[in-house]
C-alpha positions in Angstrom: -11.6 -20.0 -10.1 -14.6 -22.3 -9.4 -17.2 -19.9 -10.9 -15.3 -19.5 -14.1 -14.8 -23.3 -14.4 -18.5 -23.9 -13.9 -19.5 -21.3 -16.5 -17.1 -22.8 -19.0 -18.4 -26.3 -18.4 -22.0 -25.1 -18.9 -20.9 -23.2 -22.1 -19.4 -26.4 -23.5 -22.7 -28.3 -22.8 -24.7 -25.5 -24.5 -22.3 -25.5 -27.5 -22.8 -29.2 -28.0 -26.6 -28.6 -28.0 -26.1 -26.0 -30.8 -27.7 -23.1 -28.8 -25.5 -20.2 -30.1 -27.3 -17.4 -28.3 -27.0 -19.1 -24.9 -23.4 -20.0 -25.6 -22.5 -16.4 -26.4 -24.2 -15.2 -23.2 -22.3 -17.8 -21.1 -19.0 -16.7 -22.7 -19.9 -13.1 -21.8 -20.7 -14.2 -18.3 -17.4 -16.0 -18.0 -15.6 -12.8 -19.1 -17.5 -10.8 -16.5 -16.6 -13.4 -13.9 -12.9 -13.1 -14.7 -13.1 -9.3 -14.5 -14.9 -9.5 -11.1 -12.3 -11.9 -9.8 -9.5 -9.5 -10.9 -11.3 -6.7 -9.2 -11.7 -8.7 -6.0 -8.0 -9.4 -6.0 -7.1 -5.8 -6.5 -9.5 -4.7 -3.7 -8.0 -7.3 -1.4 -4.5 -5.9 -2.1 -5.8 -2.3 -1.6 -7.4 -3.4 1.7 -4.1 -5.0 2.9 -2.2 -1.8 2.1 -4.7 0.3 3.9 -4.6 -1.9 7.0 -0.8 -1.7 6.9 -0.9 2.1 6.7 -3.4 2.2 9.5 -1.3 0.0 11.7 1.7 2.2 11.1 -0.3 5.4 11.6 -1.3 4.2 15.1 2.4 3.8 16.0 3.6 7.3 14.7 5.0 9.5 17.4 5.3 13.2 16.5 7.9 15.5 17.9 8.5 19.3 18.1 11.2 18.9 15.6 10.2 18.0 12.0 10.5 14.2 12.1 8.5 11.2 13.3 9.4 8.0 15.1 7.6 4.7 15.7 6.6 4.0 19.3 7.7 0.4 19.3 11.0 1.0 17.5 13.9 -0.1 19.6 16.5 1.4 17.2 15.2 5.0 17.6 15.1 5.6 13.8 14.0 9.0 12.6 11.5 9.3 9.6 10.6 12.2 7.4 7.4 13.8 8.7 6.8 15.5 5.3 6.9 12.1 3.4 4.6 10.6 6.0 2.1 13.4 6.0 2.0 13.8 2.2 2.4 10.2 0.9 2.0 8.0 4.0 5.4 6.4 3.4 8.1 6.0 6.0 11.5 7.3 4.7 14.4 7.0 7.1 16.3 10.2 7.5 20.0 10.5 6.9 21.2 11.9 10.2 24.6 13.7 10.6 26.6 13.9 13.8 25.9 17.7 14.0 22.2 17.1 14.8 21.0 17.8 11.2 19.1 15.5 8.9 18.1 15.3 5.3 15.5 13.1 3.6 16.7 11.1 0.6 13.2 11.1 -0.9 11.9 14.6 -0.7 15.2 16.3 0.2 13.7 18.0 3.3 16.3 19.2 5.8 16.1 19.9 9.5 17.4 19.3 13.0 16.8 16.0 14.8 18.9 16.9 17.9 18.9 20.5 18.9 21.6 20.0 21.6 24.1 18.6 19.0 23.1 21.3 16.5 23.7 24.2 18.9 26.8 22.7 20.4 28.4 22.4 17.0 
């Protein structure tokens, strides 16, 4: 917080010189500097989240059935396409042995393996 510290040091010097108007302006500036630093931190966090979503978005593989996978996922995990499309969150599906799935987040249901489903 270098800017805030510098403003406060200047404000202390002005206060000692008995210049109340300038002192009030410096205090107002210090408040604005803190607000701007908070906004910068929030924007940096938002930027990190957007980059993370973009990176995931580039790895999404869509299928004919209503689920998505990640191209570099060695575990072949299935994720809810509804949750990804509507909220950009990856929710792992609960997959049953009969080829059906359900989403624990949005409660969508469907088939992840048509062969298992029709053989059952």
